C-alpha positions in Angstrom: -63.2 37.5 13.6 -63.3 34.6 11.3 -64.9 36.4 8.4 -63.3 38.0 5.4 -64.2 41.4 3.9 -67.2 40.1 2.2 -68.6 38.4 5.3 -67.7 34.8 4.2 -66.1 32.4 6.6 -62.3 32.4 6.2 -60.6 29.1 6.6 -57.1 30.8 6.8 -58.1 32.7 9.8 -59.7 29.7 11.5 -56.7 27.5 11.0 -54.4 30.3 12.1 -56.4 30.7 15.3 -56.4 26.9 16.0 -52.6 26.9 15.5 -52.3 29.8 17.9 -54.4 27.9 20.5 -52.1 24.8 20.1 -49.0 26.9 20.6 -50.6 28.5 23.7 -51.5 25.0 25.1 -47.9 23.8 24.5 -46.4 26.9 26.1 -48.6 26.6 29.2 -48.1 22.8 29.5 -44.4 23.3 29.4 -44.5 26.2 31.9 -46.9 24.8 34.5 -47.2 21.1 34.0 -43.5 20.2 33.2 -44.6 18.5 29.9 -42.1 19.2 27.2 -43.3 19.6 23.6 -40.9 18.5 20.9 -39.1 21.3 19.2 -40.0 20.3 15.7 -43.7 20.0 16.5 -43.7 23.5 18.0 -41.8 25.0 15.0 -44.2 23.3 12.5 -47.2 24.8 14.2 -45.5 28.2 14.5 -44.8 28.1 10.7 -48.5 27.3 10.0 -49.5 30.3 12.1 -47.0 32.6 10.4 -48.1 31.6 6.9 -51.7 31.9 7.9 -51.2 35.4 9.2 -49.3 36.3 6.1 -52.0 35.0 3.8 -54.7 36.8 5.7 -52.8 40.0 5.6 -52.0 39.6 1.9 -55.8 39.4 1.2 -56.2 42.9 2.6 -53.6 44.4 0.2 -54.5 42.4 -2.9 -56.3 44.0 -5.8 -60.1 43.8 -5.6 -62.0 43.2 -8.7 
């Protein structure tokens, strides 16, 4: 899951997964434990995840030499 096409470890995928876990923790803590995460923190992590997914997807469609 964290490897690219060549079998090397992909830091983009790892950071994206960590960001997703943080968003999930924030969502569950807000839902079940009444702990509110600040909006700007949530949005910053969300942008990191979106950029990471975009970069990992762009690698699939980029020219291979």
